[in-house]
C-alpha positions in Angstrom: 202.9 91.2 74.9 205.8 93.1 76.7 203.6 93.8 79.7 203.7 91.4 82.7 200.9 88.8 82.4 201.2 86.2 85.1 199.1 83.0 84.7 199.4 79.7 86.4 202.5 81.1 88.0 204.2 81.9 84.7 205.2 85.5 84.0 204.9 85.6 80.3 207.0 88.8 80.1 210.1 86.8 81.0 209.5 84.0 78.4 212.4 83.7 75.9 211.9 84.8 72.3 213.2 82.5 69.6 214.1 83.4 66.1 212.8 81.4 63.2 216.2 79.7 62.8 216.3 78.8 66.5 212.8 77.4 66.3 213.7 75.2 63.3 216.9 73.9 65.0 215.0 73.0 68.2 212.2 71.3 66.2 214.8 69.1 64.5 216.2 68.1 67.9 212.7 67.4 69.2 212.1 65.0 66.3 215.3 63.3 67.2 214.0 62.7 70.7 215.6 65.5 72.6 213.3 66.1 75.6 215.2 69.2 76.8 214.7 70.8 73.4 211.0 70.0 73.6 210.7 71.7 77.0 212.6 74.8 75.7 210.4 75.0 72.6 207.2 74.7 74.6 208.3 77.2 77.2 209.2 79.8 74.5 205.8 79.3 72.8 203.6 79.8 75.9 202.9 83.3 74.6 201.1 81.7 71.7 198.9 79.9 74.2 198.2 83.2 76.0 197.2 84.9 72.8 194.7 82.2 72.1 193.3 82.2 75.7 192.7 86.0 75.4 190.4 85.4 72.4 188.0 83.4 74.6 187.6 86.3 77.1 187.6 83.7 79.9 186.6 84.7 83.5 189.5 85.4 85.8 188.7 82.4 88.0 188.8 80.1 85.0 191.7 81.6 83.0 194.4 79.4 84.7 192.5 76.2 83.8 192.0 77.3 80.2 195.7 78.3 79.9 196.8 74.9 81.1 194.4 73.2 78.6 195.9 75.4 75.9 199.4 74.2 76.9 198.2 70.6 76.4 197.2 71.6 72.9 200.6 73.2 72.4 202.4 70.0 73.4 200.2 68.0 71.0 201.0 70.4 68.2 204.8 70.1 69.0 204.6 66.3 68.9 202.6 66.1 65.7 204.2 68.9 63.7 205.6 67.8 60.4 208.9 69.6 59.7 208.8 68.5 56.1 205.8 70.7 55.3 206.5 74.4 54.4 204.2 75.7 57.2 205.0 77.9 60.2 204.6 76.2 63.6 202.2 78.9 64.9 199.9 78.4 61.8 199.7 74.7 62.7 199.5 75.1 66.5 196.9 77.7 66.9 193.9 75.6 65.6 195.1 72.7 67.7 195.2 74.9 70.9 191.8 76.4 70.1 190.3 72.9 69.6 191.7 71.7 72.9 190.2 74.7 74.7 186.9 74.4 73.0 186.7 70.7 73.9 187.5 71.5 77.5 184.8 74.2 77.7 182.3 71.9 76.1 183.0 68.9 78.2 183.3 70.8 81.5 180.2 72.9 81.2 178.3 72.8 84.5 175.1 72.3 82.5 175.3 69.0 80.6 174.1 69.3 77.0 173.2 66.3 75.0 175.3 65.3 72.0 172.5 65.8 69.5 171.9 69.4 70.8 175.6 70.2 70.6 175.7 69.0 67.0 172.8 71.1 66.0 174.3 74.1 67.8 177.7 73.8 66.1 176.0 73.4 62.7 173.9 76.5 63.4 177.0 78.5 64.4 178.8 77.4 61.2 175.8 78.3 59.1 175.5 81.7 60.9 179.1 82.4 60.1 178.6 81.5 56.4 175.5 83.6 56.1 177.2 86.6 57.7 180.1 86.7 55.2 178.5 88.9 52.6 176.0 90.9 54.7 176.0 93.5 57.5 173.0 92.4 59.4 172.9 89.3 61.7 171.2 86.3 60.1 167.8 85.4 61.5 167.2 82.1 63.2 164.7 81.2 60.5 167.5 81.5 57.9 169.9 79.4 59.9 167.2 76.7 60.5 166.4 76.6 56.8 170.1 76.4 55.8 170.9 73.4 58.1 167.4 71.9 57.5 166.5 71.7 61.2 163.3 72.8 62.9 163.4 76.4 64.1 162.5 75.5 67.7 165.3 72.9 67.9 167.9 75.5 66.6 166.8 78.0 69.2 167.0 75.4 72.0 170.4 74.2 70.9 172.0 77.6 70.7 170.5 78.5 74.1 171.9 75.3 75.6 175.5 76.0 74.7 175.4 79.6 75.8 177.6 80.3 78.8 175.8 81.6 81.9 176.5 85.2 82.8 176.3 87.2 86.0 173.9 90.2 86.4 177.0 91.9 87.8 179.0 91.6 84.6 179.8 94.9 82.9 178.5 95.4 79.4 179.8 98.9 78.7 182.4 101.1 80.3 183.0 104.8 79.6 185.5 106.1 82.1 183.8 106.1 85.5 180.4 105.2 84.1 179.9 101.4 84.0 176.7 99.8 82.7 176.0 96.3 84.1 173.9 93.6 82.7 171.3 94.1 85.5 170.8 97.6 84.2 169.7 96.2 80.9 167.1 93.8 82.4 163.5 95.0 82.7 161.3 94.2 85.6 157.8 93.4 84.3 156.4 93.6 87.9 157.7 97.1 88.6 157.4 98.8 85.2 156.4 102.5 85.0 153.1 101.5 83.3 152.1 99.2 86.2 153.2 101.8 88.7 150.9 104.4 87.1 148.1 101.9 86.9 148.4 101.2 90.7 148.2 105.0 91.3 145.1 105.2 89.1 143.5 102.2 90.9 144.2 103.7 94.3 142.6 107.0 93.2 139.6 105.2 91.8 139.0 103.2 95.0 139.2 106.3 97.1 136.1 107.6 95.2 133.9 104.7 96.2 131.6 104.9 99.2 132.6 102.7 102.3 130.2 99.9 101.4 131.3 99.7 97.8 135.0 99.8 98.8 134.5 97.0 101.3 132.7 94.8 98.8 135.5 95.3 96.1 138.2 94.5 98.7 136.4 91.4 99.9 135.7 90.2 96.3 138.9 91.0 94.4 141.6 91.3 97.1 140.6 88.6 99.5 138.8 86.4 97.0 135.5 85.8 98.7 132.3 84.8 96.8 129.3 87.0 96.6 127.5 84.7 99.0 130.4 84.9 101.5 130.4 88.7 101.2 126.7 89.0 101.8 127.0 87.0 105.0 129.9 89.1 106.2 128.4 92.5 105.5 124.8 91.6 106.4 123.0 92.3 103.0 121.5 90.0 100.4 123.6 88.5 97.5 121.5 90.5 95.0 122.5 93.7 96.8 126.2 92.7 96.8 126.0 92.0 93.1 124.4 95.4 92.4 126.9 97.3 94.5 129.8 95.4 93.0 128.7 96.3 89.4 128.3 99.9 90.4 131.7 100.0 91.9 133.4 98.3 88.9 131.7 100.8 86.6 133.0 103.7 88.6 136.5 102.3 88.6 136.4 101.9 84.8 135.3 105.5 84.4 138.2 106.6 86.5 140.7 104.8 84.3 
């Protein structure tokens, strides 16, 4: 934490560090209504907020907002902390800061998710965490759905609904100068190697047809004309069109 980290105009490297004794003395003054002590205590504990914010791996353009929300959680923790309990302030404050940030992320999501879906999603996340405790592999959706007694389809929809959108330009792996982005992991079903090879085979098969057969195939399967329309265009009977079409299709199949 010694490195300079500036967020919402606060250079966290310059924040004061308080000893346990100083923290306790300030907290007593806070409970007595000393506003200056409250400000000093909050300022010194902003590092705690930063450490929580870093867990969320927030985008740079959203980090300031999340930090400010975390500070709200910090102030709530200061105001509600019970000095009579034998508990460190950080132990009490961190869950409150996390809760405030999670509430902000949930309520300010650009995609509005219904309350019922959110409830299912949070139950599913909790169940996944419990199922993962004594095992190496990730729990299957079927197991999660069975544990929380919710239909599998509803669990899948709920978890998908609370997932934060990502950019195709987001890096997923970095090894020195070699960075792999999300777009590199996404396949294109319209331009796969198999389809590319099929197109080459089709082009080769069409080249082996005679001019009349090729014309009929193009009119029927590329332009979408009926056999009657083709017969009128090329000047032969529909029966002849049908016979030539079948011969051409058979030759294409043999080529494949």
